[in-house]
C-alpha positions, 0 to 999 in steps of 0.5 A: 265975502258971502257967509250964507249956507246954500240951500238946494232951492237956492241952487235951482235959483242960481241956475236960473230955475223956478225953485219951489218945492213943486217946481224942483220935484217936477224937474227932478221927475223929468230929467234922468242922468244916464248912468256915467254921464256928468251932471255938467254934461246932461243935455237939459242944461244951457251952457252957462248952467253947465259951466256954473256947475262945472266950476262949482265941482272943479273949484270945490265951490260953496255950492259943491254940496248942493250941485252933488245932491242934484247929481244924486237925485237925478241919478236915481 
């Protein structure tokens, strides 16, 4: 069992995205969630990414906190 704490950068790696600070900042600056849209339903995810996000939230997985943070940061 993996007990390593997950980080925001590791979430980006898990999603197959560049995970350096500048790349994360650029992604957050380039993407926004319209009010009321679920994170997993955003048009900028591919099917695998959307599934990962949806399952992380539905299963209350180890990634839930980072996924919630991503949703919050894309909503501002």
